[in-house]
ROVEXPA-85850 format. One record per residue (C-alpha): residue in three letters; x, y, z; residue number from 1. Coordinates in nm, 3 decimals. Last residue first. Example, Ala and Ser with C-alpha at 12.3 -4.5 7.8 and 13.67 -1.06 7.14 Angstrom:
<recs>
SER / 1.367 / -0.106 / 0.714 / 2 .
ALA / 1.230 / -0.450 / 0.780 / 1 .
</recs>
This chain:
<recs>
ARG / 12.069 / 10.045 / 11.573 / 175 .
LYS / 11.728 / 10.107 / 11.772 / 174 .
SER / 11.494 / 9.978 / 11.486 / 173 .
ILE / 11.699 / 9.601 / 11.500 / 172 .
ALA / 11.700 / 9.555 / 11.813 / 171 .
GLN / 11.275 / 9.635 / 11.823 / 170 .
LEU / 11.229 / 9.422 / 11.518 / 169 .
LEU / 11.463 / 9.122 / 11.722 / 168 .
VAL / 11.186 / 9.131 / 11.970 / 167 .
PHE / 10.904 / 9.128 / 11.748 / 166 .
GLY / 11.035 / 8.856 / 11.578 / 165 .
GLU / 11.090 / 8.670 / 11.927 / 164 .
HIS / 10.686 / 8.752 / 11.942 / 163 .
ARG / 10.602 / 8.611 / 11.605 / 162 .
ILE / 10.763 / 8.272 / 11.733 / 161 .
ALA / 10.602 / 8.334 / 12.064 / 160 .
SER / 10.251 / 8.312 / 11.854 / 159 .
GLU / 10.322 / 8.063 / 11.618 / 158 .
ALA / 10.459 / 7.801 / 11.946 / 157 .
GLU / 10.134 / 7.622 / 11.968 / 156 .
LEU / 10.081 / 7.628 / 11.530 / 155 .
PHE / 10.429 / 7.496 / 11.526 / 154 .
ALA / 10.372 / 7.163 / 11.741 / 153 .
LYS / 10.047 / 7.107 / 11.573 / 152 .
HIS / 10.216 / 7.131 / 11.224 / 151 .
ALA / 10.501 / 6.945 / 11.380 / 150 .
LYS / 10.255 / 6.618 / 11.526 / 149 .
ARG / 10.032 / 6.660 / 11.168 / 148 .
TYR / 10.382 / 6.640 / 10.962 / 147 .
GLU / 10.459 / 6.332 / 11.139 / 146 .
PRO / 10.131 / 6.166 / 11.099 / 145 .
ARG / 10.101 / 6.221 / 10.748 / 144 .
LYS / 9.804 / 6.365 / 10.669 / 143 .
LEU / 9.930 / 6.647 / 10.470 / 142 .
GLU / 10.096 / 6.435 / 10.256 / 141 .
LYS / 9.804 / 6.299 / 10.121 / 140 .
ARG / 9.646 / 6.623 / 10.098 / 139 .
GLU / 9.974 / 6.735 / 9.933 / 138 .
ALA / 9.916 / 6.403 / 9.627 / 137 .
PRO / 9.553 / 6.483 / 9.590 / 136 .
THR / 9.604 / 6.887 / 9.502 / 135 .
PRO / 9.586 / 7.099 / 9.793 / 134 .
ALA / 9.377 / 7.368 / 9.779 / 133 .
PRO / 9.491 / 7.750 / 9.848 / 132 .
GLU / 9.430 / 7.875 / 10.178 / 131 .
ASN / 9.239 / 8.185 / 10.205 / 130 .
SER / 9.114 / 8.116 / 10.557 / 129 .
GLY / 8.836 / 8.351 / 10.717 / 128 .
TYR / 8.796 / 8.679 / 10.600 / 127 .
SER / 9.041 / 8.875 / 10.410 / 126 .
PRO / 9.311 / 9.166 / 10.467 / 125 .
GLY / 9.563 / 9.176 / 10.138 / 124 .
SER / 9.764 / 8.900 / 10.048 / 123 .
ASN / 10.129 / 8.818 / 10.004 / 122 .
TYR / 10.283 / 8.757 / 10.267 / 121 .
THR / 10.050 / 8.449 / 10.395 / 120 .
GLN / 9.912 / 8.347 / 10.030 / 119 .
LYS / 10.259 / 8.307 / 9.908 / 118 .
LEU / 10.365 / 8.132 / 10.212 / 117 .
VAL / 10.050 / 7.876 / 10.160 / 116 .
LYS / 10.165 / 7.838 / 9.754 / 115 .
GLN / 10.550 / 7.791 / 9.891 / 114 .
GLY / 10.444 / 7.506 / 10.136 / 113 .
TYR / 10.228 / 7.334 / 9.849 / 112 .
THR / 10.527 / 7.320 / 9.632 / 111 .
SER / 10.716 / 7.206 / 9.881 / 110 .
SER / 11.000 / 7.332 / 10.069 / 109 .
TYR / 10.760 / 7.462 / 10.367 / 108 .
PHE / 10.683 / 7.153 / 10.404 / 107 .
ARG / 11.003 / 6.980 / 10.435 / 106 .
THR / 11.110 / 7.291 / 10.661 / 105 .
MET / 10.802 / 7.259 / 10.858 / 104 .
GLU / 10.927 / 6.831 / 10.920 / 103 .
LEU / 11.261 / 6.923 / 11.050 / 102 .
ALA / 11.156 / 7.209 / 11.255 / 101 .
THR / 10.914 / 6.969 / 11.457 / 100 .
GLU / 11.208 / 6.705 / 11.477 / 99 .
ALA / 11.451 / 6.955 / 11.579 / 98 .
SER / 11.234 / 7.064 / 11.884 / 97 .
VAL / 11.059 / 7.408 / 11.853 / 96 .
LEU / 11.060 / 7.708 / 12.121 / 95 .
ARG / 11.402 / 7.691 / 12.253 / 94 .
ALA / 11.525 / 7.649 / 11.943 / 93 .
VAL / 11.319 / 7.976 / 11.821 / 92 .
PRO / 11.540 / 8.240 / 12.043 / 91 .
ALA / 11.864 / 8.043 / 11.858 / 90 .
THR / 11.810 / 8.068 / 11.522 / 89 .
LEU / 11.624 / 8.429 / 11.501 / 88 .
ARG / 11.966 / 8.573 / 11.475 / 87 .
GLN / 12.086 / 8.341 / 11.182 / 86 .
TYR / 11.756 / 8.324 / 11.033 / 85 .
ILE / 11.751 / 8.761 / 11.021 / 84 .
GLN / 12.111 / 8.775 / 10.914 / 83 .
ALA / 12.094 / 8.487 / 10.664 / 82 .
PRO / 11.760 / 8.775 / 10.522 / 81 .
PRO / 12.011 / 9.053 / 10.485 / 80 .
VAL / 11.947 / 9.372 / 10.774 / 79 .
LYS / 11.911 / 9.688 / 10.481 / 78 .
ASP / 11.568 / 9.640 / 10.477 / 77 .
LEU / 11.482 / 9.622 / 10.809 / 76 .
LYS / 11.658 / 9.988 / 10.869 / 75 .
ALA / 11.405 / 10.128 / 10.607 / 74 .
PHE / 11.124 / 9.955 / 10.735 / 73 .
VAL / 11.194 / 10.106 / 11.055 / 72 .
SER / 11.258 / 10.477 / 10.905 / 71 .
LYS / 10.919 / 10.430 / 10.728 / 70 .
ARG / 10.747 / 10.308 / 11.021 / 69 .
GLN / 10.905 / 10.630 / 11.232 / 68 .
ASP / 10.812 / 10.873 / 10.958 / 67 .
GLU / 10.512 / 10.776 / 10.941 / 66 .
SER / 10.499 / 10.853 / 11.287 / 65 .
ALA / 10.385 / 10.661 / 11.616 / 64 .
PHE / 10.382 / 10.345 / 11.495 / 63 .
ARG / 10.176 / 10.098 / 11.543 / 62 .
SER / 10.297 / 9.718 / 11.420 / 61 .
ALA / 10.120 / 9.526 / 11.177 / 60 .
GLY / 10.382 / 9.594 / 10.906 / 59 .
ALA / 10.653 / 9.570 / 11.136 / 58 .
ILE / 10.566 / 9.173 / 11.228 / 57 .
SER / 10.447 / 9.129 / 10.862 / 56 .
ARG / 10.826 / 9.281 / 10.728 / 55 .
MET / 10.987 / 9.008 / 10.985 / 54 .
LEU / 10.754 / 8.712 / 10.896 / 53 .
MET / 10.902 / 8.855 / 10.523 / 52 .
ASP / 11.257 / 8.776 / 10.628 / 51 .
ALA / 11.103 / 8.431 / 10.845 / 50 .
ARG / 11.096 / 8.273 / 10.469 / 49 .
MET / 10.948 / 7.952 / 10.595 / 48 .
ALA / 11.236 / 7.749 / 10.409 / 47 .
ALA / 11.477 / 8.019 / 10.548 / 46 .
LEU / 11.382 / 8.026 / 10.929 / 45 .
MET / 11.317 / 7.602 / 10.871 / 44 .
ASP / 11.651 / 7.563 / 10.792 / 43 .
HIS / 11.790 / 7.794 / 11.084 / 42 .
VAL / 11.570 / 7.545 / 11.286 / 41 .
SER / 11.721 / 7.237 / 11.164 / 40 .
LYS / 12.078 / 7.380 / 11.199 / 39 .
LEU / 12.048 / 7.488 / 11.557 / 38 .
HIS / 11.870 / 7.115 / 11.672 / 37 .
ALA / 12.186 / 6.991 / 11.459 / 36 .
ALA / 12.422 / 7.228 / 11.672 / 35 .
ALA / 12.254 / 7.123 / 11.980 / 34 .
PRO / 12.006 / 7.320 / 12.240 / 33 .
ALA / 12.179 / 7.546 / 12.434 / 32 .
GLY / 12.038 / 7.407 / 12.851 / 31 .
THR / 11.700 / 7.392 / 12.898 / 30 .
THR / 11.426 / 7.354 / 12.646 / 29 .
VAL / 11.096 / 7.618 / 12.714 / 28 .
PRO / 10.796 / 7.609 / 12.600 / 27 .
ALA / 10.597 / 7.938 / 12.585 / 26 .
VAL / 10.368 / 8.030 / 12.856 / 25 .
PRO / 10.017 / 8.160 / 12.785 / 24 .
ALA / 9.936 / 8.441 / 13.027 / 23 .
ALA / 9.649 / 8.344 / 13.312 / 22 .
ALA / 9.915 / 8.368 / 13.550 / 21 .
VAL / 10.109 / 8.674 / 13.497 / 20 .
ALA / 9.738 / 8.828 / 13.505 / 19 .
LEU / 9.700 / 8.715 / 13.822 / 18 .
PRO / 9.998 / 8.855 / 13.926 / 17 .
SER / 9.861 / 9.221 / 13.865 / 16 .
SER / 9.945 / 9.484 / 13.619 / 15 .
ALA / 10.049 / 9.249 / 13.329 / 14 .
ILE / 10.262 / 9.476 / 13.038 / 13 .
LEU / 10.118 / 9.509 / 12.727 / 12 .
VAL / 10.340 / 9.631 / 12.450 / 11 .
ALA / 10.245 / 9.904 / 12.180 / 10 .
PHE / 10.553 / 9.977 / 11.977 / 9 .
GLY / 10.664 / 10.382 / 11.959 / 8 .
LEU / 10.985 / 10.338 / 12.054 / 7 .
VAL / 10.784 / 10.147 / 12.376 / 6 .
LYS / 10.389 / 10.207 / 12.395 / 5 .
ILE / 10.190 / 10.129 / 12.665 / 4 .
LEU / 9.889 / 9.900 / 12.723 / 3 .
LYS / 9.835 / 9.783 / 13.075 / 2 .
MET / 9.709 / 9.446 / 13.190 / 1 .
</recs>
């Protein structure tokens, strides 16, 4: 693998066919997703506050200078959250099924899901997991087979979702 900088962002490029073969491949669906699928993904992105995810991605990115970092954050601040959700919907719909999106929307809309989001986006670096403790009723919800299946699928797609967020961040920063 070879590290290069594109617009101040560090990007890994595979330098051999073996590196490409070893790289994880995100699930891709064929054809255009149905309108209901797109809506469920859009709702999931809104529930999980994808605008905050974009700020998280920008914060974790390396920039050539402090001025460039400030410029990217200023451009990101000008983009309304609804536009971020809309622009991420199609790429994320290729990664997440409608059922997974519906279940994750349900989770992130719950009281416990909101606590998890607050902890995710508002906490500093730490060792281990700092997830809030669920109540007994929330624990029961987390044990539902539908949620467990959706959560597993979401975790498998999470790095690809962050990648799509990074691609969108690059597009926003080019403006």
